[in-house]
N, C-alpha and C positions, 0 to 999 in steps of 0.2 A: 553524454546525454544530448539528445537532439531537441526534443520538444518537451518543455516542462509542463505542458498542459495535458499530456497523455501519460497513462501508466506505461511503464517500460521495465523490462528485466535488465538488471546489471549483472554481468558475469564477472565473478571474482576469481582470479587465478591464485590458488593456494600455493604456498611454499611446501613442497613435499620432500620427505626423506624416509629412511627406513624406520624411523620412530613415529611417523604419522604426518599430519598436515597442519599447517598454520594458516588460518584464514584471517584476513584483515580488511578494513576499509579505512580510507583516509579522506578527510574533507580537504579540498574540494574535488579531488580526482575521482573518488568513488561515490561520495555523497554530495549532492548539489546544494547543500546548505550548511550553516553552522549548527552543530548539535546542541540542543538545550535539554533533551529528556530522553531517557531510555526506559522501556517497559517490556515485559515479556509475559506470555501466556503459556501455562503448562498444566498438565493434569486435566485437560479438557476431555470430556467423554468423546469417544470415537464417533464420527459422523455428526457431531454437533456443529451448528453454524454460529459463528460469532461475527463481530463487526456490525453489520446491518445498520450502517449509518454513513454519513459523509461529514467532512469538515469544511467549514466556511473558508478558513485560511491555512490551517495546518498542513504541512508537507511531511511525508513519512517515507522511510525506507524500511522494508520488512525482510527479515531473514528467517527461514525455517532452520533452526539449529539441529533439530532431530526430528525424524518422522517425515510426514507429508501434510501440507496444507494446500487446498485448492482455493484459489482466489477468483471470484467472479466480480467484475467491476463494470461500472457504467458511468460515462461522463455526461456533461450537460448537453452535448450534441446528440446524445442517445447511442453513441458507439459503445458496444459491449466488448469486454476483454475477459479472457480466461487464462489463468497462469497456474502451473503446478510448481509449487515450491517444495522441492524434495531433496535439496542439497544445500549445505551452508556455502556452496560456491555460487549460489544464485541469490540475488537481492532484488526486491521489487520496489521501484519508486512509485509512490502513490501521491499525485498532486492533490491540491484542494479541489473541492466541489466534484468529487468522484464518489459515487455510491459503492460501498464495499460489503461483500459477504465472503467470509472465510470458513470453509468446512475443514475440520481437523481430522486427520487420521490418527490411528492408535499411537500414543506416546509422542505426539508432536509437541515441539517447543518452538514458539514463534517470538522472535525478538523484534521490537519496534524501536525505531530511531526517529526522533521528531525534531522539528525546527523551533518548537516552542513548548512552554510549560503547559500542563493540563489546564483547560478552561472549558467548563461545561457549556458556556455560551457559544463556543466554536462548533459544537455538534449539531448536526441535523439528524435527528433520530426517527422522524416520521417520514415514511416513503412519500406520502402525499405532499409534504412540504418540499421535498426534493423534486418531485414531479412538477410542482409549480415553478420552481427555478428553471427546470428544463423548458417549460412552455414559454417563459419569459425570454430565455436564451434563444429559442427558435424564432420568436417574434422579432427580437432585436437583430438576429442574423438576417432575416428576410428584409427588414427595413434597410439595413446597411447594403444588402445586395441590390436593392432597387434604387 
């Protein structure tokens, strides 16, 4: 992992043989943090968008175990990212303060790996609140540049 402030795909090399594939992740080589929580989403109606939030502090790695999930992300600098999670050999690192929207394909199962336990206070659920953080980030970046 190069930059922990930007979303990034992590490519996992499975162990393959005639009986199938074994996928794995190990901290800290595949996951850039100590794991505190796992969660997964399944049986989501096709083309439904989930996520639609950001985290103040939480870091996540997401793996689509089955099916396809399209990830649209935006960081505080306004950079937009799009990722197709369509293989358990791909993991997506999502840093804090990144707005997330995940659209699920038919039969998709998404595994989430987090650096902390669930906390509702960590969530930014309103886009307007995230936009306000973006404006403050832009103002602070301009002040530092000058």
